[in-house]
ZAMARGU-4260 file (C-alpha; in steps of 0.2 Angstrom, whole numbers, plus 5000, padded with zeros to 4 digits):
<rodrens>
0) 5000/4999/4998 | 5006/5017/4994 | 5010/5028/5011 | 4999/5039/5016 | 4988/5040/5003
5) 4972/5047/5008 | 4953/5043/4997 | 4941/5057/4995 | 4924/5054/4989 | 4911/5068/4983
10) 4897/5066/4971 | 4899/5076/4954 | 4916/5073/4943 | 4916/5093/4940 | 4921/5093/4959
15) 4931/5078/4959 | 4940/5089/4947 | 4940/5104/4955 | 4945/5097/4974 | 4960/5087/4968
20) 4967/5103/4961 | 4970/5110/4978 | 4972/5093/4988 | 4988/5090/4976 | 4999/5072/4980
25) 4992/5059/4992 | 4976/5062/4989 | 4965/5053/4976 | 4947/5060/4972 | 4933/5051/4963
30) 4914/5055/4963 | 4902/5042/4964 | 4890/5051/4952 | 4877/5052/4965 | 4867/5040/4976
35) 4876/5023/4971 | 4862/5013/4979 | 4842/5016/4980 | 4826/5005/4984 | 4823/4994/4970
40) 4806/4992/4961 | 4797/4975/4965 | 4796/4969/4950 | 4817/4969/4953 | 4819/4960/4969
45) 4825/4944/4970 | 4811/4929/4968 | 4811/4924/4984 | 4807/4941/4992 | 4791/4948/4978
50) 4780/4934/4991 | 4788/4941/5005 | 4788/4958/5015 | 4798/4967/5004 | 4786/4963/4989
55) 4777/4978/4988 | 4788/4990/4992 | 4806/4985/4995 | 4801/4990/5010 | 4794/4981/5027
60) 4780/4993/5033 | 4776/4978/5047 | 4793/4977/5055 | 4799/4996/5056 | 4799/5001/5038
65) 4815/4991/5035 | 4822/4996/5019 | 4828/4984/5003 | 4842/4995/4996 | 4852/4986/4979
70) 4868/4995/4972 | 4861/5002/4954 | 4865/4991/4940 | 4876/5008/4932 | 4884/5009/4948
75) 4891/4993/4951 | 4907/4995/4939 | 4909/5011/4950 | 4909/5003/4968 | 4921/4989/4964
80) 4934/5005/4955 | 4929/5016/4975 | 4934/4998/4980 | 4950/4996/4971 | 4953/5013/4976
85) 4950/5010/4995 | 4961/4993/4996 | 4978/5008/4992 | 4973/5020/5004 | 4975/5021/5023
90) 4961/5034/5026 | 4943/5038/5019 | 4939/5055/5017 | 4917/5056/5013 | 4918/5074/5004
95) 4899/5075/4998 | 4888/5091/5001 | 4882/5095/5021 | 4864/5092/5021 | 4851/5074/5019
100) 4853/5069/5001 | 4874/5074/5006 | 4874/5061/5022 | 4861/5051/5014 | 4874/5049/5000
105) 4889/5045/5012 | 4880/5033/5024 | 4876/5023/5008 | 4896/5025/5002 | 4900/5019/5018
110) 4887/5004/5020 | 4892/4997/5004 | 4910/5002/5003 | 4915/4993/5020 | 4929/5001/5025
115) 4944/4997/5031 | 4951/5010/5038 | 4948/5026/5046 | 4934/5037/5040 | 4930/5056/5045
120) 4915/5067/5038 | 4921/5082/5028 | 4913/5096/5023 | 4912/5112/5016 | 4900/5126/5008
125) 4912/5133/4992 | 4924/5126/4982 | 4940/5134/4987 | 4956/5132/4993 | 4955/5141/5009
130) 4936/5134/5012 | 4945/5114/5008 | 4960/5118/5018 | 4949/5122/5032 | 4936/5106/5030
135) 4952/5094/5029 | 4956/5102/5048 | 4938/5100/5054 | 4934/5084/5050 | 4916/5074/5058
140) 4908/5061/5061 | 4891/5056/5050 | 4878/5063/5053 | 4864/5048/5057 | 4850/5062/5061
145) 4849/5067/5046 | 4851/5051/5035 | 4836/5045/5048 | 4825/5063/5040 | 4834/5058/5023
150) 4828/5037/5024 | 4811/5044/5031 | 4807/5057/5018 | 4811/5042/5004 | 4803/5029/5011
155) 4786/5041/5013 | 4787/5046/4996 | 4786/5027/4989 | 4773/5023/4999 | 4762/5039/4994
160) 4767/5037/4976 | 4767/5015/4977 | 4749/5019/4985 | 4740/5032/4976 | 4747/5031/4958
165) 4737/5014/4957 | 4723/5021/4958 | 4724/5037/4948 | 4731/5024/4932 | 4714/5013/4934
170) 4701/5028/4935 | 4709/5041/4923 | 4722/5035/4913 | 4741/5026/4914 | 4758/5029/4917
175) 4753/5045/4928 | 4757/5048/4944 | 4755/5055/4963 | 4766/5062/4974 | 4768/5071/4990
180) 4774/5088/4985 | 4770/5088/4963 | 4752/5084/4969 | 4752/5100/4981 | 4760/5110/4964
185) 4745/5103/4954 | 4733/5107/4966 | 4741/5126/4966 | 4740/5127/4945 | 4724/5119/4944
190) 4715/5129/4960 | 4724/5147/4951 | 4714/5145/4932 | 4699/5140/4943 | 4697/5157/4948
195) 4699/5162/4930 | 4687/5151/4925 | 4673/5158/4939 | 4681/5174/4937 | 4668/5190/4928
200) 4677/5204/4925 | 4669/5222/4927 | 4672/5237/4916 | 4675/5253/4924 | 4680/5271/4915
205) 4689/5286/4923 | 4700/5302/4916 | 4716/5304/4913 | 4724/5321/4910 | 4740/5332/4908
210) 4741/5345/4918 | 4756/5358/4922 | 4759/5375/4931 | 4750/5391/4926 | 4762/5402/4920
215) 4777/5392/4926 | 4785/5386/4912 | 4787/5369/4923 | 4787/5352/4916 | 4770/5344/4914
220) 4762/5328/4922 | 4750/5316/4922 | 4734/5314/4932 | 4722/5301/4936 | 4702/5304/4941
225) 4702/5299/4959 | 4687/5308/4965 | 4666/5314/4961 | 4656/5322/4972 | 4663/5317/4989
230) 4662/5304/4982 | 4681/5290/4977 | 4682/5282/4959 | 4680/5264/4957 | 4697/5257/4952
235) 4701/5237/4949 | 4706/5234/4966 | 4686/5240/4971 | 4679/5225/4960 | 4680/5208/4969
240) 4681/5188/4957 | 4663/5190/4951 | 4659/5208/4946 | 4655/5217/4959 | 4659/5232/4969
245) 4669/5226/4984 | 4665/5242/4993 | 4647/5258/4992 | 4663/5270/4999 | 4666/5272/4980
250) 4657/5275/4962 | 4660/5265/4946 | 4658/5278/4933 | 4652/5270/4915 | 4659/5276/4897
255) 4644/5288/4895 | 4649/5297/4911 | 4668/5299/4909 | 4664/5307/4893 | 4653/5318/4899
260) 4665/5324/4914 | 4678/5325/4902 | 4666/5339/4892 | 4664/5347/4907 | 4680/5351/4911
265) 4684/5355/4895 | 4684/5375/4904 | 4687/5370/4921 | 4699/5379/4931 | 4712/5369/4941
270) 4721/5371/4956 | 4731/5362/4968 | 4722/5356/4983 | 4734/5349/4993 | 4751/5341/4995
275) 4761/5331/5002 | 4779/5325/5005 | 4788/5311/5013 | 4805/5304/5012 | 4808/5288/5005
280) 4820/5273/5009 | 4820/5257/5002 | 4833/5242/5008 | 4840/5230/4999 | 4835/5211/4997
285) 4845/5197/5007 | 4859/5187/4999 | 4850/5174/4989 | 4842/5155/4997 | 4839/5141/4985
290) 4821/5150/4981 | 4823/5166/4979 | 4838/5161/4968 | 4824/5151/4957 | 4810/5167/4954
295) 4827/5181/4949 | 4832/5167/4937 | 4815/5165/4930 | 4811/5184/4933 | 4827/5192/4926
300) 4836/5180/4917 | 4822/5169/4908 | 4829/5152/4915 | 4817/5140/4921 | 4820/5130/4938
305) 4827/5117/4931 | 4840/5126/4921 | 4843/5139/4935 | 4851/5124/4949 | 4860/5115/4935
310) 4871/5129/4931 | 4871/5134/4947 | 4877/5118/4951 | 4890/5118/4940 | 4896/5136/4947
315) 4897/5128/4964 | 4906/5114/4957 | 4919/5122/4948 | 4922/5134/4962 | 4914/5149/4960
320) 4898/5151/4971 | 4894/5143/4987 | 4881/5128/4991 | 4866/5130/4980 | 4856/5121/4991
325) 4852/5131/5005 | 4836/5141/5015 | 4849/5154/5024 | 4849/5173/5019 | 4864/5176/5031
330) 4884/5180/5026 | 4898/5172/5036 | 4906/5186/5045 | 4921/5184/5028 | 4907/5185/5014
335) 4903/5202/5024 | 4922/5208/5025 | 4922/5208/5006 | 4906/5213/4999 | 4910/5228/5011
340) 4924/5230/5004 | 4920/5229/4986 | 4905/5240/4987 | 4916/5254/4995 | 4927/5249/4980
345) 4918/5250/4966 | 4904/5266/4972 | 4912/5272/4984 | 4911/5273/5005 | 4895/5282/5005
350) 4889/5267/4999 | 4893/5256/5010 | 4882/5257/5029 | 4891/5261/5048 | 4885/5245/5052
355) 4886/5225/5042 | 4868/5221/5036 | 4862/5205/5046 | 4848/5194/5036 | 4838/5181/5047
360) 4827/5170/5036 | 4807/5171/5036 | 4804/5155/5029 | 4794/5142/5040 | 4807/5126/5046
365) 4822/5134/5036 | 4839/5124/5036 | 4851/5136/5040 | 4866/5122/5040 | 4872/5134/5024
370) 4877/5153/5019 | 4867/5160/5007 | 4870/5158/4989 | 4886/5171/4986 | 4903/5169/4977
375) 4915/5161/4983 | 4931/5163/4992 | 4937/5178/5005 | 4938/5192/4993 | 4924/5190/4979
380) 4927/5191/4960 | 4919/5203/4948 | 4909/5196/4934 | 4924/5206/4921 | 4938/5197/4933
385) 4927/5179/4928 | 4921/5184/4909 | 4935/5173/4903 | 4932/5158/4910 | 4913/5158/4912
390) 4900/5162/4895 | 4881/5160/4889 | 4872/5155/4906 | 4885/5152/4920 | 4891/5171/4920
395) 4874/5179/4919 | 4868/5168/4934 | 4888/5174/4943 | 4884/5191/4939 | 4867/5190/4944
400) 4872/5182/4963 | 4887/5192/4963 | 4876/5210/4961 | 4864/5202/4976 | 4879/5198/4987
405) 4884/5218/4984 | 4872/5224/4986 | 4864/5214/5001 | 4877/5225/5011 | 4876/5244/5004
410) 4865/5257/5008 | 4850/5261/5007 | 4839/5269/4993 | 4836/5287/5000 | 4824/5299/4990
415) 4807/5307/4992 | 4790/5304/4987 | 4774/5316/4983 | 4755/5315/4983 | 4747/5330/4974
420) 4727/5332/4973 | 4720/5341/4960 | 4703/5351/4960 | 4691/5358/4947 | 4671/5358/4944
425) 4666/5351/4930 | 4651/5354/4921 | 4642/5341/4911 | 4630/5345/4898 | 4612/5345/4905
430) 4616/5343/4925 | 4623/5349/4942 | 4641/5357/4940 | 4651/5343/4951 | 4666/5344/4962
435) 4682/5333/4952 | 4697/5328/4959 | 4712/5322/4953 | 4727/5314/4959 | 4746/5312/4954
440) 4763/5307/4963 | 4782/5300/4961 | 4797/5298/4967 | 4813/5306/4966 | 4826/5296/4969
445) 4841/5307/4978 | 4852/5296/4981 | 4854/5276/4973 | 4863/5269/4986 | 4861/5247/4983
450) 4851/5253/4966 | 4870/5255/4961 | 4871/5238/4960 | 4855/5230/4958 | 4835/5229/4959
455) 4825/5213/4963 | 4813/5211/4951 | 4796/5205/4954 | 4781/5195/4950 | 4765/5205/4939
460) 4748/5201/4948 | 4730/5207/4942 | 4735/5224/4946 | 4748/5228/4940 | 4742/5225/4923
465) 4727/5236/4930 | 4741/5248/4934 | 4750/5249/4916 | 4735/5250/4911 | 4725/5267/4919
470) 4744/5277/4920 | 4743/5272/4939 | 4763/5265/4935 | 4765/5279/4926 | 4762/5291/4940
475) 4773/5284/4952 | 4789/5288/4942 | 4783/5303/4936 | 4793/5316/4941 | 4782/5330/4948
480) 4785/5349/4947 | 4787/5360/4960 | 4770/5368/4968 | 4761/5373/4981 | 4742/5372/4990
485) 4731/5383/4980 | 4743/5386/4968 | 4733/5389/4948 | 4735/5371/4935 | 4731/5370/4916
490) 4722/5355/4912 | 4725/5349/4895 | 4725/5331/4882 | 4708/5324/4895 | 4702/5309/4890
495) 4692/5297/4894 | 4700/5278/4898 | 4688/5261/4901 | 4700/5247/4907 | 4691/5226/4911
500) 4696/5220/4930 | 4710/5205/4925 | 4709/5186/4932 | 4719/5179/4943 | 4736/5180/4932
505) 4744/5160/4929 | 4757/5156/4940 | 4773/5154/4933 | 4788/5144/4937 | 4795/5161/4952
510) 4778/5163/4955 | 4774/5145/4961 | 4792/5143/4969 | 4787/5155/4981 | 4768/5150/4985
515) 4775/5131/4989 | 4790/5139/4999 | 4777/5151/5009 | 4768/5136/5011 | 4782/5126/5019
520) 4778/5112/5004 | 4794/5104/5001 | 4809/5109/5002 | 4818/5124/4990 | 4830/5114/4986
525) 4815/5102/4975 | 4808/5116/4968 | 4813/5113/4950 | 4811/5094/4951 | 4797/5095/4957
530) 4790/5108/4943 | 4798/5096/4929 | 4789/5082/4934 | 4771/5092/4932 | 4779/5096/4915
535) 4786/5078/4909 | 4769/5071/4916 | 4760/5084/4906 | 4750/5088/4921 | 4755/5108/4915
540) 4760/5117/4901 | 4770/5131/4896 | 4762/5148/4888 | 4777/5159/4889 | 4781/5159/4905
545) 4764/5156/4912 | 4763/5138/4918 | 4744/5131/4911 | 4736/5116/4920 | 4731/5105/4907
550) 4714/5095/4906 | 4721/5082/4912 | 4728/5089/4929 | 4709/5096/4933 | 4705/5075/4932
555) 4719/5070/4945 | 4715/5084/4955 | 4700/5081/4957 | 4701/5064/4963 | 4715/5066/4973
560) 4701/5078/4981 | 4689/5067/4984 | 4696/5055/4988 | 4714/5058/4995 | 4709/5077/5003
565) 4721/5076/5020 | 4734/5071/5004 | 4736/5087/4996 | 4730/5098/5012 | 4742/5112/5009
570) 4742/5113/5030 | 4744/5093/5031 | 4760/5091/5017 | 4767/5109/5027 | 4765/5097/5040
575) 4775/5080/5036 | 4789/5094/5029 | 4790/5098/5049 | 4790/5084/5055 | 4803/5078/5045
580) 4813/5094/5049 | 4807/5086/5068 | 4816/5068/5063 | 4832/5077/5056 | 4834/5086/5075
585) 4833/5069/5082 | 4814/5078/5090 | 4806/5063/5083 | 4805/5044/5080 | 4808/5039/5062
590) 4798/5023/5063 | 4784/5028/5076 | 4780/5040/5061 | 4783/5032/5048 | 4767/5021/5058
595) 4758/5033/5061 | 4756/5042/5041 | 4758/5024/5036 | 4742/5015/5049 | 4737/5028/5059
600) 4733/5024/5077 | 4730/5007/5072 | 4726/5005/5094 | 4707/5013/5087 | 4702/5007/5072
605) 4714/4998/5060 | 4706/5002/5043 | 4708/5023/5048 | 4719/5036/5053 | 4732/5033/5039
610) 4737/5030/5020 | 4730/5012/5022 | 4714/5015/5031 | 4711/5029/5016 | 4715/5018/5005
615) 4703/5002/5012 | 4691/5013/5013 | 4691/5020/4999 | 4675/5016/4992 | 4670/5013/4973
620) 4677/5030/4960 | 4665/5034/4950 | 4680/5034/4934 | 4666/5043/4923 | 4661/5056/4937
625) 4679/5059/4938 | 4683/5062/4921 | 4669/5075/4918 | 4671/5092/4919 | 4653/5104/4917
630) 4656/5118/4908 | 4640/5125/4905 | 4622/5125/4894 | 4623/5105/4897 | 4641/5103/4889
635) 4652/5092/4896 | 4672/5091/4897 | 4678/5073/4896 | 4695/5068/4899 | 4699/5052/4890
640) 4712/5041/4884 | 4716/5051/4870 | 4715/5067/4875 | 4701/5080/4881 | 4683/5083/4870
645) 4667/5091/4873 | 4648/5083/4874 | 4632/5088/4873 | 4615/5078/4871 | 4608/5074/4854
650) 4596/5085/4845 | 4582/5076/4846 | 4578/5062/4860 | 4587/5046/4860 | 4598/5053/4847
655) 4618/5047/4850 | 4626/5063/4862 | 4637/5076/4849 | 4656/5078/4850 | 4671/5084/4847
660) 4689/5086/4853 | 4696/5100/4862 | 4712/5109/4851 | 4728/5107/4865 | 4730/5126/4863
665) 4717/5130/4871 | 4717/5135/4889 | 4704/5129/4902 | 4701/5148/4904 | 4696/5150/4889
670) 4684/5136/4887 | 4667/5147/4890 | 4651/5139/4883 | 4650/5148/4868 | 4668/5143/4862
675) 4662/5126/4869 | 4648/5127/4857 | 4658/5132/4840 | 4668/5119/4844 | 4654/5105/4844
680) 4645/5115/4827 | 4661/5116/4818 | 4670/5100/4822 | 4666/5082/4819 | 4660/5071/4834
685) 4680/5066/4843 | 4689/5054/4832 | 4679/5050/4818 | 4681/5031/4814 | 4686/5026/4796
690) 4686/5008/4797 | 4698/4993/4798 | 4711/4991/4792 | 4713/4973/4781 | 4731/4970/4781
695) 4731/4973/4801 | 4715/4972/4807 | 4718/4990/4818 | 4703/5002/4818 | 4710/5019/4809
700) 4699/5034/4815 | 4703/5051/4811 | 4706/5065/4824 | 4709/5083/4826 | 4726/5088/4834
705) 4739/5102/4840 | 4745/5104/4822 | 4730/5097/4813 | 4719/5084/4806 | 4728/5070/4807
710) 4724/5050/4804 | 4729/5037/4814 | 4726/5017/4818 | 4721/5014/4837 | 4730/5000/4845
715) 4724/4991/4857 | 4730/4992/4876 | 4747/4986/4881 | 4747/4975/4899 | 4759/4980/4911
720) 4766/4974/4927 | 4752/4986/4941 | 4768/4987/4950 | 4778/4997/4940 | 4786/5012/4945
725) 4779/5028/4935 | 4798/5028/4929 | 4796/5011/4925 | 4780/5010/4918 | 4786/5024/4906
730) 4800/5018/4899 | 4790/5002/4896 | 4777/5009/4886 | 4789/5018/4877 | 4795/5002/4872
735) 4777/4997/4864 | 4776/4999/4845 | 4767/5016/4839 | 4752/5018/4829 | 4755/5023/4811
740) 4751/5041/4809 | 4749/5054/4794 | 4743/5071/4793 | 4732/5076/4781 | 4731/5086/4763
745) 4730/5102/4766 | 4717/5098/4750 | 4706/5085/4761 | 4695/5088/4781 | 4691/5076/4796
750) 4676/5078/4784 | 4678/5069/4772 | 4692/5060/4773 | 4691/5042/4769 | 4698/5023/4775
755) 4705/5023/4755 | 4713/5041/4759 | 4718/5036/4777 | 4727/5018/4771 | 4738/5029/4760
760) 4744/5040/4769 | 4749/5028/4781 | 4759/5020/4769 | 4769/5034/4767 | 4783/5037/4766
765) 4788/5029/4749 | 4800/5021/4743 | 4802/5027/4722 | 4816/5019/4719 | 4840/5018/4720
770) 4849/5032/4716 | 4860/5022/4698 | 4876/5030/4704 | 4876/5030/4720 | 4866/5017/4727
775) 4857/5028/4739 | 4835/5025/4740 | 4823/5039/4737 | 4808/5041/4747 | 4793/5051/4746
780) 4788/5059/4763 | 4776/5073/4770 | 4786/5082/4782 | 4783/5096/4793 | 4785/5109/4780
785) 4778/5099/4764 | 4782/5085/4753 | 4799/5081/4750 | 4810/5069/4742 | 4825/5062/4751
790) 4841/5051/4747 | 4851/5048/4762 | 4853/5066/4769 | 4846/5076/4752 | 4831/5083/4750
795) 4822/5091/4738 | 4804/5099/4741 | 4789/5092/4730 | 4779/5105/4720 | 4762/5095/4728
800) 4755/5082/4739 | 4748/5071/4723 | 4768/5067/4719 | 4770/5059/4735 | 4762/5045/4726
805) 4765/5050/4707 | 4782/5054/4706 | 4794/5042/4695 | 4812/5037/4697 | 4815/5048/4682
810) 4806/5061/4687 | 4814/5060/4705 | 4833/5061/4698 | 4828/5077/4687 | 4825/5082/4701
815) 4840/5080/4708 | 4849/5085/4694 | 4842/5101/4697 | 4853/5116/4706 | 4848/5115/4724
820) 4837/5130/4727 | 4830/5138/4744 | 4831/5131/4761 | 4850/5121/4762 | 4852/5130/4744
825) 4872/5130/4748 | 4881/5121/4761 | 4884/5134/4777 | 4898/5136/4782 | 4906/5133/4798
830) 4904/5144/4812 | 4923/5142/4818 | 4940/5130/4813 | 4949/5127/4828 | 4963/5117/4818
835) 4966/5100/4818 | 4964/5084/4829 | 4978/5074/4838 | 4968/5059/4838 | 4960/5058/4819
840) 4972/5072/4810 | 4956/5079/4803 | 4951/5098/4808 | 4940/5103/4819 | 4927/5113/4814
845) 4910/5121/4822 | 4894/5119/4816 | 4875/5125/4817 | 4864/5109/4818 | 4848/5105/4820
850) 4850/5101/4841 | 4861/5115/4845 | 4878/5121/4839 | 4891/5106/4838 | 4909/5103/4837
855) 4914/5089/4825 | 4932/5082/4814 | 4921/5074/4803 | 4920/5059/4809 | 4914/5062/4830
860) 4900/5071/4833 | 4900/5085/4849 | 4885/5095/4856 | 4892/5108/4867 | 4887/5110/4882
865) 4873/5122/4887 | 4889/5134/4896 | 4901/5134/4882 | 4894/5144/4865 | 4904/5144/4848
870) 4913/5158/4850 | 4921/5153/4869 | 4923/5136/4864 | 4945/5135/4864 | 4954/5120/4855
875) 4960/5109/4870 | 4940/5110/4877 | 4934/5105/4856 | 4951/5091/4857 | 4945/5086/4877
880) 4924/5085/4870 | 4929/5073/4855 | 4942/5063/4866 | 4926/5062/4879 | 4915/5056/4864
885) 4925/5042/4857 | 4928/5036/4874 | 4911/5034/4878 | 4907/5025/4862 | 4890/5021/4857
890) 4875/5025/4868 | 4873/5007/4877 | 4859/5000/4883 | 4855/5001/4899 | 4849/4985/4910
895) 4840/4984/4925 | 4845/4969/4932 | 4854/4972/4949 | 4862/4959/4961 | 4852/4965/4977
900) 4859/4970/4996 | 4853/4965/5012 | 4843/4976/5021 | 4849/4993/5029 | 4859/4990/5043
905) 4867/5005/5053 | 4881/5007/5049 | 4893/5021/5058 | 4908/5032/5051 | 4926/5026/5059
910) 4934/5037/5068 | 4950/5044/5063
</rodrens>
């Protein structure tokens, strides 16, 4: 054995490379690449265990919720490598992240590697030379309480998913999933859409005008009518979601009265009634936590939660920022000093307050183990200093984190706010004179303070939208002229302005993260994954930044609300998170808590109280009712196997119901009774059955889809193991044969398409013949941009869709003999040339491909990583990317065969 060698295990290869550079000789730094083992799917258990207590969940719920772990099939090689390295080491450092997940990874490594050398738990919150050196000097033992909390969470999610998801499969659709946080997040989005569907807009009018101090030559400003005859004029905030006024102290202007007031004020004398001036102070926002980073990255950088966390992970692993999973906004004393010093250097001493700012978390149950997310090190690198190393999303996110951190230690922004009320008497034609009041406000910043570095974004709400319509937002930013009470004013450009109240805004990823955090549901570190799951499951779609629930989400949420109401209750879900925190703190026992969740109080009744009792007393669920939503006017929307469709009674007694499919791009709140009636009148009744394919015996139907009408065959529902997990079920469904599908020609319609038409369409692509020169097959195909010929990678457009069935080989060869026109007329030149590859000897170039920019030497292609751009990539990086791609070889099919490991046995880290 090599004397003095130490093995350090971290999670990721990037983290391992960075740390290895700091540790130097004597240390082997290796990555476990995440978890090495997990609960297997029940179908993958050894045959002798499938009928035993572990058979349903891979967890023995009757005997202390004992989990059964196995090494993942794709991690067996990695575990063998780690064991081999451990044999040549005299110390083991477990350097995974210092959170529940990281502690669990370390515990699994310890249990699987079974080290016979001293073991030390090494933790750090940033990857810098100084931080790694400090971590080596301050190791600790494994924290079993954190492991307990993470293991409880894993078992909880297994019980929840494996018990509730099959109910969704039976009553809604195969392949769906339920989860402790994902189901509640879906419910939030659905409830907001329900509010939008029930919303009744209200119409209101006001009057706006432009004013100036008479004979003073001061700047003009705009003001809005806020009072008539001693009553306040109603604005959007005064109406409820039913379109009714919330209060009696406001008067609503209709269009006629608003125009009458404009006419009555044409020759009115305006004067300042009151002027209030107050000092304005604004404090900077706290440094980033995981939640606020996701929110701000969404608002300012248009990043999804997953994209923001993936980029932050890369920045952390490469030593640019501190750990990115944290609920704490606090900064270390070194970080505070660095931020204050940098603010003074860049903006001046007056921009730094006398005392450091200290922030505390307002989130319920926040974990304070880590600092806020900030630039790494005791001396921050400015964005200009890292511009050569970072590009794209990495640079933008680092700059955002740097600005927020420095601004958090800067002085308040200061200024003055002024509010003015103007009065005049209106004399509407044919009516009594009435006093009117106009109001305007403005803020003048006299000292920018932290605003010189950073200003926090905000989510737009319904009143923001209304404010932008009626000019209130412009008033807030307006600069008012000097004036005093009683000063005469001139008014001009008076105009009546009509508005409609706005429904509650849909959630964006940023506002959904905020809502989950405010309710204490889940952990901010898991929000990105949660939002990804509800998108992947088809529960929500994106319309710009907004999250729009699908009708499938309505059906799933209704089933859960009516039959598992406690599991999707916001307070109950938040309470579970608090209980997990208590387990991590050693205040609650893991087994007792799981017993309470799953079995309830069995001393009273074994059938009630817990998840098991709910399932045993579930009763009959009417699948048709669960999948039905009343639209109004006797029209019902049903969530069917092939998507949502509308159903209405037939025209006469005994007539079959009338049906029509619902376009995917139509949001639920846009499906009004009038729109539903229009769809029923203009579309055929849902799936139009055309007949049976005489060759295969499958039913052929015509449908209206997202990209227009199409025909397809209906394949029988596959029979799958009901115990499969959602991931395994998705994989099994993906392996099933796909139905033949073809879009209708532009000359066809759903009303007139026949079985023969459908069979001809589904016979495409058609082999036209073989090119006698190259030997390549020529096919005629119908694509997104119309009909075309394809020979290898060379495509040529056909003049008409009918040519797909009529074009001959001679005609095709004549088309190919002509110069290529239009799209792809000439080969696109490379974006960059990077020299010759040392392995292949061929020139390396960067090209723009179908899936983005990629680097190639003509033999090996590698898509550029997200943080590398064609402009920033170096020849060395290109050579390394191609070498990695060659080393990886062709993609291998993953096997699910796993060698089972022993059931969990508590392992304790050995002391050094």
